HTML snippet that shows the backbone in 3Dmol.js (N, CA, C, O; Angstrom):
<script src="https://3Dmol.org/build/3Dmol-min.js"></script>
<div id="view" style="width:600px;height:400px;position:relative"></div>
<script>
const pdb = `
ATOM      1  N   MET A   1     245.906 264.162-136.189  1.00  0.00           N
ATOM      2  CA  MET A   1     244.628 264.395-136.814  1.00  0.00           C
ATOM      3  C   MET A   1     243.552 264.324-135.735  1.00  0.00           C
ATOM      4  O   MET A   1     243.559 263.409-134.912  1.00  0.00           O
ATOM      5  N   ASP A   2     242.650 265.261-135.735  1.00  0.00           N
ATOM      6  CA  ASP A   2     241.596 265.251-134.715  1.00  0.00           C
ATOM      7  C   ASP A   2     240.316 264.656-135.299  1.00  0.00           C
ATOM      8  O   ASP A   2     240.307 264.203-136.444  1.00  0.00           O
ATOM      9  N   ASN A   3     239.254 264.655-134.527  1.00  0.00           N
ATOM     10  CA  ASN A   3     237.996 264.015-134.930  1.00  0.00           C
ATOM     11  C   ASN A   3     236.996 265.011-135.496  1.00  0.00           C
ATOM     12  O   ASN A   3     235.802 264.897-135.217  1.00  0.00           O
ATOM     13  N   ASN A   4     237.438 265.971-136.269  1.00  0.00           N
ATOM     14  CA  ASN A   4     236.534 266.958-136.853  1.00  0.00           C
ATOM     15  C   ASN A   4     235.646 266.322-137.910  1.00  0.00           C
ATOM     16  O   ASN A   4     236.045 265.380-138.594  1.00  0.00           O
ATOM     17  N   THR A   5     234.433 266.852-138.032  1.00  0.00           N
ATOM     18  CA  THR A   5     233.518 266.436-139.084  1.00  0.00           C
ATOM     19  C   THR A   5     233.906 267.156-140.367  1.00  0.00           C
ATOM     20  O   THR A   5     234.210 268.348-140.346  1.00  0.00           O
ATOM     21  N   ILE A   6     233.896 266.436-141.482  1.00  0.00           N
ATOM     22  CA  ILE A   6     234.293 266.999-142.773  1.00  0.00           C
ATOM     23  C   ILE A   6     233.100 266.939-143.709  1.00  0.00           C
ATOM     24  O   ILE A   6     232.592 265.852-143.985  1.00  0.00           O
ATOM     25  N   ASP A   7     232.637 268.090-144.209  1.00  0.00           N
ATOM     26  CA  ASP A   7     231.531 268.125-145.156  1.00  0.00           C
ATOM     27  C   ASP A   7     232.017 267.618-146.512  1.00  0.00           C
ATOM     28  O   ASP A   7     233.115 267.954-146.957  1.00  0.00           O
ATOM     29  N   ILE A   8     231.185 266.806-147.161  1.00  0.00           N
ATOM     30  CA  ILE A   8     231.511 266.270-148.482  1.00  0.00           C
ATOM     31  C   ILE A   8     230.325 266.497-149.415  1.00  0.00           C
ATOM     32  O   ILE A   8     229.208 266.755-148.968  1.00  0.00           O
ATOM     33  N   LYS A   9     230.585 266.397-150.719  1.00  0.00           N
ATOM     34  CA  LYS A   9     229.486 266.444-151.676  1.00  0.00           C
ATOM     35  C   LYS A   9     228.680 265.162-151.506  1.00  0.00           C
ATOM     36  O   LYS A   9     229.266 264.102-151.286  1.00  0.00           O
ATOM     37  N   PRO A  10     227.344 265.230-151.602  1.00  0.00           N
ATOM     38  CA  PRO A  10     226.522 264.030-151.401  1.00  0.00           C
ATOM     39  C   PRO A  10     226.911 262.900-152.343  1.00  0.00           C
ATOM     40  O   PRO A  10     227.175 263.122-153.524  1.00  0.00           O
ATOM     41  N   ILE A  11     226.942 261.675-151.800  1.00  0.00           N
ATOM     42  CA  ILE A  11     227.149 260.484-152.618  1.00  0.00           C
ATOM     43  C   ILE A  11     225.978 259.547-152.368  1.00  0.00           C
ATOM     44  O   ILE A  11     225.355 259.598-151.308  1.00  0.00           O
ATOM     45  N   GLU A  12     225.676 258.686-153.347  1.00  0.00           N
ATOM     46  CA  GLU A  12     224.581 257.748-153.167  1.00  0.00           C
ATOM     47  C   GLU A  12     224.989 256.682-152.166  1.00  0.00           C
ATOM     48  O   GLU A  12     226.045 256.062-152.297  1.00  0.00           O
ATOM     49  N   PHE A  13     224.154 256.478-151.178  1.00  0.00           N
ATOM     50  CA  PHE A  13     224.441 255.498-150.137  1.00  0.00           C
ATOM     51  C   PHE A  13     223.152 255.232-149.385  1.00  0.00           C
ATOM     52  O   PHE A  13     222.894 255.857-148.356  1.00  0.00           O
ATOM     53  N   LYS A  14     222.352 254.327-149.876  1.00  0.00           N
ATOM     54  CA  LYS A  14     221.069 254.035-149.252  1.00  0.00           C
ATOM     55  C   LYS A  14     220.342 255.325-148.902  1.00  0.00           C
ATOM     56  O   LYS A  14     219.165 255.487-149.225  1.00  0.00           O
ATOM     57  N   GLN A  15     221.032 256.231-148.249  1.00  0.00           N
ATOM     58  CA  GLN A  15     220.612 257.612-148.020  1.00  0.00           C
ATOM     59  C   GLN A  15     221.792 258.457-148.477  1.00  0.00           C
ATOM     60  O   GLN A  15     222.895 257.936-148.640  1.00  0.00           O
ATOM     61  N   ASN A  16     221.579 259.753-148.685  1.00  0.00           N
ATOM     62  CA  ASN A  16     222.710 260.606-149.042  1.00  0.00           C
ATOM     63  C   ASN A  16     223.633 260.752-147.850  1.00  0.00           C
ATOM     64  O   ASN A  16     223.201 261.078-146.744  1.00  0.00           O
ATOM     65  N   CYS A  17     224.905 260.507-148.090  1.00  0.00           N
ATOM     66  CA  CYS A  17     225.940 260.724-147.084  1.00  0.00           C
ATOM     67  C   CYS A  17     226.523 262.104-147.345  1.00  0.00           C
ATOM     68  O   CYS A  17     227.020 262.359-148.442  1.00  0.00           O
ATOM     69  N   VAL A  18     226.475 262.999-146.364  1.00  0.00           N
ATOM     70  CA  VAL A  18     226.959 264.368-146.568  1.00  0.00           C
ATOM     71  C   VAL A  18     228.045 264.771-145.576  1.00  0.00           C
ATOM     72  O   VAL A  18     228.607 265.859-145.701  1.00  0.00           O
ATOM     73  N   LYS A  19     228.358 263.920-144.586  1.00  0.00           N
ATOM     74  CA  LYS A  19     229.408 264.215-143.611  1.00  0.00           C
ATOM     75  C   LYS A  19     230.131 262.937-143.242  1.00  0.00           C
ATOM     76  O   LYS A  19     229.553 261.850-143.254  1.00  0.00           O
ATOM     77  N   VAL A  20     231.401 263.084-142.913  1.00  0.00           N
ATOM     78  CA  VAL A  20     232.167 261.971-142.374  1.00  0.00           C
ATOM     79  C   VAL A  20     232.980 262.455-141.183  1.00  0.00           C
ATOM     80  O   VAL A  20     233.358 263.625-141.111  1.00  0.00           O
ATOM     81  N   LYS A  21     233.244 261.549-140.253  1.00  0.00           N
ATOM     82  CA  LYS A  21     234.171 261.793-139.148  1.00  0.00           C
ATOM     83  C   LYS A  21     235.270 260.758-139.277  1.00  0.00           C
ATOM     84  O   LYS A  21     235.001 259.582-139.521  1.00  0.00           O
ATOM     85  N   MET A  22     236.519 261.201-139.111  1.00  0.00           N
ATOM     86  CA  MET A  22     237.660 260.306-139.244  1.00  0.00           C
ATOM     87  C   MET A  22     238.464 260.283-137.952  1.00  0.00           C
ATOM     88  O   MET A  22     238.571 261.282-137.240  1.00  0.00           O
ATOM     89  N   ARG A  23     239.032 259.095-137.668  1.00  0.00           N
ATOM     90  CA  ARG A  23     239.978 258.994-136.557  1.00  0.00           C
ATOM     91  C   ARG A  23     240.898 257.814-136.831  1.00  0.00           C
ATOM     92  O   ARG A  23     240.513 256.837-137.475  1.00  0.00           O
ATOM     93  N   LEU A  24     242.112 257.927-136.331  1.00  0.00           N
ATOM     94  CA  LEU A  24     243.060 256.828-136.473  1.00  0.00           C
ATOM     95  C   LEU A  24     242.629 255.699-135.555  1.00  0.00           C
ATOM     96  O   LEU A  24     242.346 255.923-134.378  1.00  0.00           O
ATOM     97  N   THR A  25     242.578 254.486-136.089  1.00  0.00           N
ATOM     98  CA  THR A  25     242.189 253.349-135.262  1.00  0.00           C
ATOM     99  C   THR A  25     243.338 252.382-135.042  1.00  0.00           C
ATOM    100  O   THR A  25     243.305 251.588-134.102  1.00  0.00           O
ATOM    101  N   ARG A  26     244.342 252.435-135.883  1.00  0.00           N
ATOM    102  CA  ARG A  26     245.542 251.616-135.685  1.00  0.00           C
ATOM    103  C   ARG A  26     246.734 252.510-135.941  1.00  0.00           C
ATOM    104  O   ARG A  26     246.988 252.927-137.072  1.00  0.00           O
ATOM    105  N   PHE A  27     247.451 252.796-134.891  1.00  0.00           N
ATOM    106  CA  PHE A  27     248.621 253.651-134.989  1.00  0.00           C
ATOM    107  C   PHE A  27     249.609 253.209-133.927  1.00  0.00           C
ATOM    108  O   PHE A  27     249.219 253.003-132.777  1.00  0.00           O
ATOM    109  N   GLU A  28     250.868 253.060-134.279  1.00  0.00           N
ATOM    110  CA  GLU A  28     251.900 252.647-133.339  1.00  0.00           C
ATOM    111  C   GLU A  28     253.034 253.658-133.388  1.00  0.00           C
ATOM    112  O   GLU A  28     253.232 254.330-134.400  1.00  0.00           O
ATOM    113  N   PHE A  29     253.780 253.764-132.292  1.00  0.00           N
ATOM    114  CA  PHE A  29     254.971 254.603-132.317  1.00  0.00           C
ATOM    115  C   PHE A  29     255.901 254.081-133.406  1.00  0.00           C
ATOM    116  O   PHE A  29     255.985 252.876-133.643  1.00  0.00           O
ATOM    117  N   ASN A  30     256.591 254.994-134.058  1.00  0.00           N
ATOM    118  CA  ASN A  30     257.449 254.649-135.196  1.00  0.00           C
ATOM    119  C   ASN A  30     256.652 253.945-136.297  1.00  0.00           C
ATOM    120  O   ASN A  30     257.169 253.077-137.000  1.00  0.00           O
ATOM    121  N   ALA A  31     255.402 254.330-136.427  1.00  0.00           N
ATOM    122  CA  ALA A  31     254.510 253.681-137.388  1.00  0.00           C
ATOM    123  C   ALA A  31     254.964 253.930-138.818  1.00  0.00           C
ATOM    124  O   ALA A  31     255.582 254.947-139.135  1.00  0.00           O
ATOM    125  N   LYS A  32     254.640 252.976-139.659  1.00  0.00           N
ATOM    126  CA  LYS A  32     254.906 253.098-141.082  1.00  0.00           C
ATOM    127  C   LYS A  32     253.619 253.027-141.890  1.00  0.00           C
ATOM    128  O   LYS A  32     253.629 253.229-143.104  1.00  0.00           O
ATOM    129  N   SER A  33     252.512 252.739-141.213  1.00  0.00           N
ATOM    130  CA  SER A  33     251.204 252.686-141.853  1.00  0.00           C
ATOM    131  C   SER A  33     250.160 252.908-140.763  1.00  0.00           C
ATOM    132  O   SER A  33     250.499 252.967-139.581  1.00  0.00           O
ATOM    133  N   CYS A  34     248.890 253.030-141.156  1.00  0.00           N
ATOM    134  CA  CYS A  34     247.829 253.191-140.166  1.00  0.00           C
ATOM    135  C   CYS A  34     246.485 252.847-140.796  1.00  0.00           C
ATOM    136  O   CYS A  34     246.382 252.688-142.013  1.00  0.00           O
ATOM    137  N   ASP A  35     245.471 252.737-139.971  1.00  0.00           N
ATOM    138  CA  ASP A  35     244.096 252.572-140.412  1.00  0.00           C
ATOM    139  C   ASP A  35     243.309 253.787-139.953  1.00  0.00           C
ATOM    140  O   ASP A  35     243.545 254.312-138.865  1.00  0.00           O
ATOM    141  N   VAL A  36     242.373 254.234-140.785  1.00  0.00           N
ATOM    142  CA  VAL A  36     241.527 255.374-140.449  1.00  0.00           C
ATOM    143  C   VAL A  36     240.077 254.889-140.425  1.00  0.00           C
ATOM    144  O   VAL A  36     239.582 254.334-141.406  1.00  0.00           O
ATOM    145  N   SER A  37     239.413 255.102-139.305  1.00  0.00           N
ATOM    146  CA  SER A  37     237.997 254.776-139.165  1.00  0.00           C
ATOM    147  C   SER A  37     237.186 255.959-139.683  1.00  0.00           C
ATOM    148  O   SER A  37     237.446 257.102-139.307  1.00  0.00           O
ATOM    149  N   VAL A  38     236.202 255.689-140.547  1.00  0.00           N
ATOM    150  CA  VAL A  38     235.392 256.745-141.151  1.00  0.00           C
ATOM    151  C   VAL A  38     233.925 256.479-140.833  1.00  0.00           C
ATOM    152  O   VAL A  38     233.370 255.460-141.243  1.00  0.00           O
ATOM    153  N   GLU A  39     233.304 257.393-140.105  1.00  0.00           N
ATOM    154  CA  GLU A  39     231.871 257.310-139.811  1.00  0.00           C
ATOM    155  C   GLU A  39     231.137 258.168-140.831  1.00  0.00           C
ATOM    156  O   GLU A  39     231.537 259.301-141.096  1.00  0.00           O
ATOM    157  N   LYS A  40     230.058 257.627-141.409  1.00  0.00           N
ATOM    158  CA  LYS A  40     229.282 258.349-142.419  1.00  0.00           C
ATOM    159  C   LYS A  40     227.957 258.806-141.811  1.00  0.00           C
ATOM    160  O   LYS A  40     227.330 258.078-141.041  1.00  0.00           O
ATOM    161  N   TYR A  41     227.536 260.038-142.173  1.00  0.00           N
ATOM    162  CA  TYR A  41     226.316 260.642-141.650  1.00  0.00           C
ATOM    163  C   TYR A  41     225.486 261.237-142.780  1.00  0.00           C
ATOM    164  O   TYR A  41     226.033 261.654-143.801  1.00  0.00           O
ATOM    165  N   ASN A  42     224.157 261.278-142.600  1.00  0.00           N
ATOM    166  CA  ASN A  42     223.292 261.913-143.593  1.00  0.00           C
ATOM    167  C   ASN A  42     223.076 263.387-143.255  1.00  0.00           C
ATOM    168  O   ASN A  42     223.677 263.918-142.321  1.00  0.00           O
ATOM    169  N   GLU A  43     222.195 264.045-144.040  1.00  0.00           N
ATOM    170  CA  GLU A  43     221.971 265.485-143.870  1.00  0.00           C
ATOM    171  C   GLU A  43     221.329 265.833-142.531  1.00  0.00           C
ATOM    172  O   GLU A  43     221.377 266.991-142.114  1.00  0.00           O
ATOM    173  N   ASN A  44     220.732 264.861-141.852  1.00  0.00           N
ATOM    174  CA  ASN A  44     220.146 265.096-140.522  1.00  0.00           C
ATOM    175  C   ASN A  44     221.096 264.689-139.403  1.00  0.00           C
ATOM    176  O   ASN A  44     220.697 264.570-138.245  1.00  0.00           O
ATOM    177  N   ASN A  45     222.348 264.481-139.764  1.00  0.00           N
ATOM    178  CA  ASN A  45     223.391 264.089-138.818  1.00  0.00           C
ATOM    179  C   ASN A  45     223.114 262.716-138.199  1.00  0.00           C
ATOM    180  O   ASN A  45     223.545 262.430-137.082  1.00  0.00           O
ATOM    181  N   VAL A  46     222.389 261.871-138.941  1.00  0.00           N
ATOM    182  CA  VAL A  46     222.095 260.515-138.491  1.00  0.00           C
ATOM    183  C   VAL A  46     223.209 259.596-138.989  1.00  0.00           C
ATOM    184  O   VAL A  46     223.553 259.606-140.171  1.00  0.00           O
ATOM    185  N   PHE A  47     223.762 258.812-138.085  1.00  0.00           N
ATOM    186  CA  PHE A  47     224.824 257.866-138.409  1.00  0.00           C
ATOM    187  C   PHE A  47     224.322 256.832-139.411  1.00  0.00           C
ATOM    188  O   PHE A  47     223.234 256.280-139.248  1.00  0.00           O
ATOM    189  N   LEU A  48     225.130 256.567-140.466  1.00  0.00           N
ATOM    190  CA  LEU A  48     224.774 255.593-141.488  1.00  0.00           C
ATOM    191  C   LEU A  48     225.599 254.311-141.367  1.00  0.00           C
ATOM    192  O   LEU A  48     225.045 253.212-141.339  1.00  0.00           O
ATOM    193  N   GLU A  49     226.915 254.455-141.297  1.00  0.00           N
ATOM    194  CA  GLU A  49     227.790 253.288-141.196  1.00  0.00           C
ATOM    195  C   GLU A  49     229.208 253.742-140.860  1.00  0.00           C
ATOM    196  O   GLU A  49     229.527 254.930-140.896  1.00  0.00           O
ATOM    197  N   VAL A  50     230.037 252.770-140.535  1.00  0.00           N
ATOM    198  CA  VAL A  50     231.453 253.031-140.308  1.00  0.00           C
ATOM    199  C   VAL A  50     232.251 252.090-141.201  1.00  0.00           C
ATOM    200  O   VAL A  50     231.868 250.939-141.411  1.00  0.00           O
ATOM    201  N   CYS A  51     233.357 252.589-141.718  1.00  0.00           N
ATOM    202  CA  CYS A  51     234.244 251.746-142.511  1.00  0.00           C
ATOM    203  C   CYS A  51     235.687 252.076-142.136  1.00  0.00           C
ATOM    204  O   CYS A  51     235.953 253.089-141.489  1.00  0.00           O
ATOM    205  N   THR A  52     236.600 251.225-142.542  1.00  0.00           N
ATOM    206  CA  THR A  52     238.017 251.420-142.245  1.00  0.00           C
ATOM    207  C   THR A  52     238.789 251.540-143.545  1.00  0.00           C
ATOM    208  O   THR A  52     238.587 250.763-144.478  1.00  0.00           O
ATOM    209  N   VAL A  53     239.676 252.526-143.592  1.00  0.00           N
ATOM    210  CA  VAL A  53     240.533 252.739-144.752  1.00  0.00           C
ATOM    211  C   VAL A  53     241.976 252.531-144.298  1.00  0.00           C
ATOM    212  O   VAL A  53     242.432 253.158-143.342  1.00  0.00           O
ATOM    213  N   SER A  54     242.688 251.646-144.993  1.00  0.00           N
ATOM    214  CA  SER A  54     244.090 251.377-144.659  1.00  0.00           C
ATOM    215  C   SER A  54     245.005 252.306-145.450  1.00  0.00           C
ATOM    216  O   SER A  54     244.826 252.513-146.651  1.00  0.00           O
ATOM    217  N   ILE A  55     245.981 252.854-144.749  1.00  0.00           N
ATOM    218  CA  ILE A  55     246.981 253.731-145.355  1.00  0.00           C
ATOM    219  C   ILE A  55     248.285 252.936-145.444  1.00  0.00           C
ATOM    220  O   ILE A  55     248.813 252.487-144.427  1.00  0.00           O
ATOM    221  N   SER A  56     248.794 252.767-146.651  1.00  0.00           N
ATOM    222  CA  SER A  56     249.996 251.959-146.876  1.00  0.00           C
ATOM    223  C   SER A  56     251.251 252.686-146.378  1.00  0.00           C
ATOM    224  O   SER A  56     251.213 253.873-146.055  1.00  0.00           O
ATOM    225  N   GLU A  57     252.354 251.947-146.326  1.00  0.00           N
ATOM    226  CA  GLU A  57     253.630 252.551-145.922  1.00  0.00           C
ATOM    227  C   GLU A  57     254.011 253.694-146.846  1.00  0.00           C
ATOM    228  O   GLU A  57     254.440 254.751-146.382  1.00  0.00           O
ATOM    229  N   GLU A  58     253.860 253.494-148.148  1.00  0.00           N
ATOM    230  CA  GLU A  58     254.222 254.539-149.112  1.00  0.00           C
ATOM    231  C   GLU A  58     253.368 255.793-148.903  1.00  0.00           C
ATOM    232  O   GLU A  58     253.887 256.909-148.888  1.00  0.00           O
ATOM    233  N   GLU A  59     252.052 255.600-148.742  1.00  0.00           N
ATOM    234  CA  GLU A  59     251.152 256.736-148.523  1.00  0.00           C
ATOM    235  C   GLU A  59     251.464 257.415-147.196  1.00  0.00           C
ATOM    236  O   GLU A  59     251.508 258.643-147.113  1.00  0.00           O
ATOM    237  N   TYR A  60     251.679 256.618-146.169  1.00  0.00           N
ATOM    238  CA  TYR A  60     251.962 257.145-144.834  1.00  0.00           C
ATOM    239  C   TYR A  60     253.237 257.985-144.834  1.00  0.00           C
ATOM    240  O   TYR A  60     253.300 259.022-144.172  1.00  0.00           O
ATOM    241  N   SER A  61     254.249 257.539-145.573  1.00  0.00           N
ATOM    242  CA  SER A  61     255.535 258.247-145.601  1.00  0.00           C
ATOM    243  C   SER A  61     255.407 259.638-146.225  1.00  0.00           C
ATOM    244  O   SER A  61     256.265 260.493-146.004  1.00  0.00           O
ATOM    245  N   GLN A  62     254.344 259.874-147.003  1.00  0.00           N
ATOM    246  CA  GLN A  62     254.130 261.173-147.638  1.00  0.00           C
ATOM    247  C   GLN A  62     253.284 262.116-146.790  1.00  0.00           C
ATOM    248  O   GLN A  62     253.082 263.271-147.165  1.00  0.00           O
ATOM    249  N   TRP A  63     252.788 261.637-145.653  1.00  0.00           N
ATOM    250  CA  TRP A  63     251.854 262.407-144.824  1.00  0.00           C
ATOM    251  C   TRP A  63     252.473 263.696-144.323  1.00  0.00           C
ATOM    252  O   TRP A  63     251.879 264.756-144.516  1.00  0.00           O
ATOM    253  N   GLY A  64     253.613 263.661-143.703  1.00  0.00           N
ATOM    254  CA  GLY A  64     254.218 264.868-143.145  1.00  0.00           C
ATOM    255  C   GLY A  64     253.385 265.425-142.003  1.00  0.00           C
ATOM    256  O   GLY A  64     252.852 264.663-141.197  1.00  0.00           O
ATOM    257  N   SER A  65     253.266 266.752-141.923  1.00  0.00           N
ATOM    258  CA  SER A  65     252.549 267.381-140.804  1.00  0.00           C
ATOM    259  C   SER A  65     251.200 267.978-141.208  1.00  0.00           C
ATOM    260  O   SER A  65     250.503 268.546-140.368  1.00  0.00           O
ATOM    261  N   ASP A  66     250.828 267.855-142.476  1.00  0.00           N
ATOM    262  CA  ASP A  66     249.567 268.433-142.947  1.00  0.00           C
ATOM    263  C   ASP A  66     248.484 267.358-142.994  1.00  0.00           C
ATOM    264  O   ASP A  66     248.498 266.499-143.875  1.00  0.00           O
ATOM    265  N   ASP A  67     247.544 267.404-142.044  1.00  0.00           N
ATOM    266  CA  ASP A  67     246.476 266.412-141.985  1.00  0.00           C
ATOM    267  C   ASP A  67     245.559 266.442-143.197  1.00  0.00           C
ATOM    268  O   ASP A  67     244.856 265.465-143.458  1.00  0.00           O
ATOM    269  N   ASN A  68     245.550 267.546-143.946  1.00  0.00           N
ATOM    270  CA  ASN A  68     244.732 267.609-145.157  1.00  0.00           C
ATOM    271  C   ASN A  68     245.153 266.544-146.161  1.00  0.00           C
ATOM    272  O   ASN A  68     244.323 266.040-146.918  1.00  0.00           O
ATOM    273  N   TYR A  69     246.433 266.199-146.172  1.00  0.00           N
ATOM    274  CA  TYR A  69     246.914 265.138-147.070  1.00  0.00           C
ATOM    275  C   TYR A  69     246.170 263.834-146.783  1.00  0.00           C
ATOM    276  O   TYR A  69     245.652 263.199-147.701  1.00  0.00           O
ATOM    277  N   ILE A  70     246.116 263.441-145.524  1.00  0.00           N
ATOM    278  CA  ILE A  70     245.508 262.162-145.175  1.00  0.00           C
ATOM    279  C   ILE A  70     243.989 262.223-145.330  1.00  0.00           C
ATOM    280  O   ILE A  70     243.371 261.247-145.756  1.00  0.00           O
ATOM    281  N   ILE A  71     243.388 263.358-144.989  1.00  0.00           N
ATOM    282  CA  ILE A  71     241.940 263.526-145.166  1.00  0.00           C
ATOM    283  C   ILE A  71     241.574 263.367-146.633  1.00  0.00           C
ATOM    284  O   ILE A  71     240.659 262.614-146.965  1.00  0.00           O
ATOM    285  N   ASN A  72     242.280 264.070-147.515  1.00  0.00           N
ATOM    286  CA  ASN A  72     241.991 263.997-148.948  1.00  0.00           C
ATOM    287  C   ASN A  72     242.259 262.602-149.516  1.00  0.00           C
ATOM    288  O   ASN A  72     241.531 262.139-150.394  1.00  0.00           O
ATOM    289  N   LEU A  73     243.302 261.931-149.016  1.00  0.00           N
ATOM    290  CA  LEU A  73     243.611 260.578-149.455  1.00  0.00           C
ATOM    291  C   LEU A  73     242.486 259.619-149.078  1.00  0.00           C
ATOM    292  O   LEU A  73     242.055 258.816-149.906  1.00  0.00           O
ATOM    293  N   VAL A  74     242.010 259.694-147.841  1.00  0.00           N
ATOM    294  CA  VAL A  74     240.925 258.815-147.386  1.00  0.00           C
ATOM    295  C   VAL A  74     239.655 259.090-148.192  1.00  0.00           C
ATOM    296  O   VAL A  74     238.993 258.153-148.639  1.00  0.00           O
ATOM    297  N   LEU A  75     239.309 260.365-148.382  1.00  0.00           N
ATOM    298  CA  LEU A  75     238.134 260.699-149.181  1.00  0.00           C
ATOM    299  C   LEU A  75     238.245 260.134-150.586  1.00  0.00           C
ATOM    300  O   LEU A  75     237.283 259.576-151.116  1.00  0.00           O
ATOM    301  N   LYS A  76     239.426 260.278-151.193  1.00  0.00           N
ATOM    302  CA  LYS A  76     239.635 259.757-152.552  1.00  0.00           C
ATOM    303  C   LYS A  76     239.455 258.242-152.580  1.00  0.00           C
ATOM    304  O   LYS A  76     238.828 257.716-153.500  1.00  0.00           O
ATOM    305  N   LYS A  77     239.995 257.533-151.589  1.00  0.00           N
ATOM    306  CA  LYS A  77     239.868 256.075-151.545  1.00  0.00           C
ATOM    307  C   LYS A  77     238.398 255.648-151.409  1.00  0.00           C
ATOM    308  O   LYS A  77     238.026 254.555-151.836  1.00  0.00           O
ATOM    309  N   LEU A  78     237.569 256.511-150.814  1.00  0.00           N
ATOM    310  CA  LEU A  78     236.161 256.208-150.645  1.00  0.00           C
ATOM    311  C   LEU A  78     235.296 256.741-151.791  1.00  0.00           C
ATOM    312  O   LEU A  78     234.075 256.582-151.774  1.00  0.00           O
ATOM    313  N   GLY A  79     235.928 257.373-152.786  1.00  0.00           N
ATOM    314  CA  GLY A  79     235.180 257.931-153.916  1.00  0.00           C
ATOM    315  C   GLY A  79     234.425 259.186-153.541  1.00  0.00           C
ATOM    316  O   GLY A  79     233.405 259.503-154.153  1.00  0.00           O
ATOM    317  N   MET A  80     234.918 259.917-152.530  1.00  0.00           N
ATOM    318  CA  MET A  80     234.278 261.137-152.043  1.00  0.00           C
ATOM    319  C   MET A  80     235.153 262.343-152.310  1.00  0.00           C
ATOM    320  O   MET A  80     236.341 262.206-152.603  1.00  0.00           O
ATOM    321  N   GLU A  81     234.570 263.522-152.209  1.00  0.00           N
ATOM    322  CA  GLU A  81     235.329 264.764-152.275  1.00  0.00           C
ATOM    323  C   GLU A  81     234.699 265.779-151.357  1.00  0.00           C
ATOM    324  O   GLU A  81     233.508 265.711-151.052  1.00  0.00           O
ATOM    325  N   ARG A  82     235.516 266.728-150.915  1.00  0.00           N
ATOM    326  CA  ARG A  82     235.022 267.779-150.025  1.00  0.00           C
ATOM    327  C   ARG A  82     233.967 268.617-150.729  1.00  0.00           C
ATOM    328  O   ARG A  82     234.021 268.824-151.941  1.00  0.00           O
ATOM    329  N   ALA A  83     233.006 269.095-149.944  1.00  0.00           N
ATOM    330  CA  ALA A  83     231.946 269.958-150.483  1.00  0.00           C
ATOM    331  C   ALA A  83     232.480 271.365-150.662  1.00  0.00           C
ATOM    332  O   ALA A  83     231.750 272.252-151.105  1.00  0.00           O
TER     333      ALA A  83
END
`;
const viewer = $3Dmol.createViewer("view");
viewer.addModel(pdb, "pdb");
viewer.setStyle({}, {cartoon: {color: "spectrum"}});
viewer.zoomTo();
viewer.render();
</script>
């Protein structure tokens, strides 16, 4: 998974959050789970906050080779959806 910015529908967050950037922050060889760091940005591309989403062994085992699975899972865990 790369560090691409993902547009989302605005959610209430002190300011409207309209973009997120994701990256793996805990990953090991032969991993069975991971953590994803999520940076939140407003409509002016101003950084709002960062949070961490943990991916369980069961969720991780379903990842496969399509990064959209993990992106959509993280968004769902944060109560967000793609724009």
